[in-house]
N, C-alpha and C positions, 0 to 999 in steps of 0.2 A: 559171715565167715563160715568156713567149713564146719559142719556138725552142729551149728547153732540154730539153724532154721529148718523148717520142713516145707515152708511155702513162701514164695516171693511174689509180690504183686507189683507190677509196673503198669501205670496208667497215666493218661493225659500227656504223653510225650510222643514225638514222632517215631515211626517205625525204624528209621535209619539209626537214630540214637539208641533205641532199644536193642537193635542187633549189635551195635558196638559195645554196649554194656555187657550183654550176654557173652560176647566173644572174649571180653577181657576178664570176666569173672569165671575162671576155670572151675571153681568150687561148685558152680551150678550144674556141672556135668556129673551129677550124682542122682541115681534113680530115686533116692529118697526125697529129693527136693522137687516140689511141684511149682511150676511157674504159672501165674495167671497174668495174662497180658492183654492190654487194651490200647493198641496203637491208635493215635489220632490220624495218622496218615500212613501210606505205604504198607498196609497190612500184607500185601502180596510179597513184599521183600522180607518181611518178618517170617512168613511161612517158609519161603525159600531158604533163608538162612538157618532156620530151625531144622528143617528136613536135611539140608546138606551138612549140618553139624552133628547129626545124630540124635536130635530131639524128636519125639513123637507127639503129634497133636492128639490129645485124648478127647477133647470136646471143643466145640466152637459154637457161639451163639451171637446173634445180632440183637441189639437193643436200640430203642429210640428214646431220645430226650430232646426237647425243644426243637422238634422237626429235623433232627439230625440222626443219622444211623451210625451206630458204633459197633465194632466187632470186639468180642471178648473171647480169648483162647485159653484153654488149659492144656499144658504140655509138661513133659518131663523127659529127661535124658534116658535113652535106651542104648545108644551107641550104634544103632542101625542108621547108616547114612543113606539118604534117598536123593536121587537126581530127578526132581519133579519137572513136569512141563510148565511153561509159563501159565497155561490155562488152569492147571491144577493150583498154582500159586495164587491166582486171582480168585478162583472158586472157593478154595478152602474146604472145610468139612461141614458147611452149613446144610442142615436138612432143608429140602425145598418146600416143605409143607406150610411153614409159617409166614405170615405177612411181613414180619420184620426181616426175615431171611431173604425174601423176594425183593424187598426194598434195598437191601444191601447189595444184592447182585445187580439190580437195575442201576444203582449208583456206580458200580464198577463199569457197567456198559457205557453210561454217560461219560465217565472219565476217560474211557478208552476212545470214545468218539472224539473227544477234544484232542487227544493225542494223535489219532488218525488224521484229523483235520490239519493239525500243525505239521505233521510229517509229510502229508500229501502236498501242502502248499510249498514246503521247502524243496520238494522234488529232488532230494539228494540221497534218500535212503529207501530205495524200492523194497529191499529185503525186510527192513524194519517195518515198513508199511504193511507188507503181506503178513508178517508175524502178528502185528497188532490186530489186523482184520480177522485173522484166524482165531485169536484169543477172544475177540469180541463175538464172533460167530459161535464159538463153542459155548460161551456164557449164554447167548441167546437160545441155543438149543436146550440148555438146562432150564431155561425159562419158558420152554414150549408150553403153549396153552395160556400164557400170559401175554398181554399186548407188549410188544417190544418196538417202540417207535423209532426205527432206524431208517436212515436213507438207504436206498438200494446201493449195493456195493458197486462202486465205479471201477472201471478198468484201471489197473495200476499204470501210472505214467512211467515211461522208461527214459 
């Protein structure tokens, strides 16, 4: 409730549910309230919703447990709404120096490859396919110097 907390932790739930909770809890739009978020999925959608709703990501870290990579974000409301690119939503604020951060970005690239494969097979959304390839390629540029085992980009089927 408003004024009763200074930090809210949400962990172990999907990113879509997390964004729905944040959107409905208007009292979270208070610069005095810190949010610590650990989405199990769709972290890119959490970042996008936060930025578009006036929240600033203050810090982001990757952590590993049981061979899984997790993202943890700290943010708070500033009122400054940002329209991020999808590549920014996928990349987040992770520093590229740490092994866990690199593992997280590599996981995003693998997930994008699965999406690219599905959209490519459907042959119905050439613009979406181009967009996904662009995001994947932007993340691979961030991982420059690291092996990024990707298939050569195929020509988009029209």
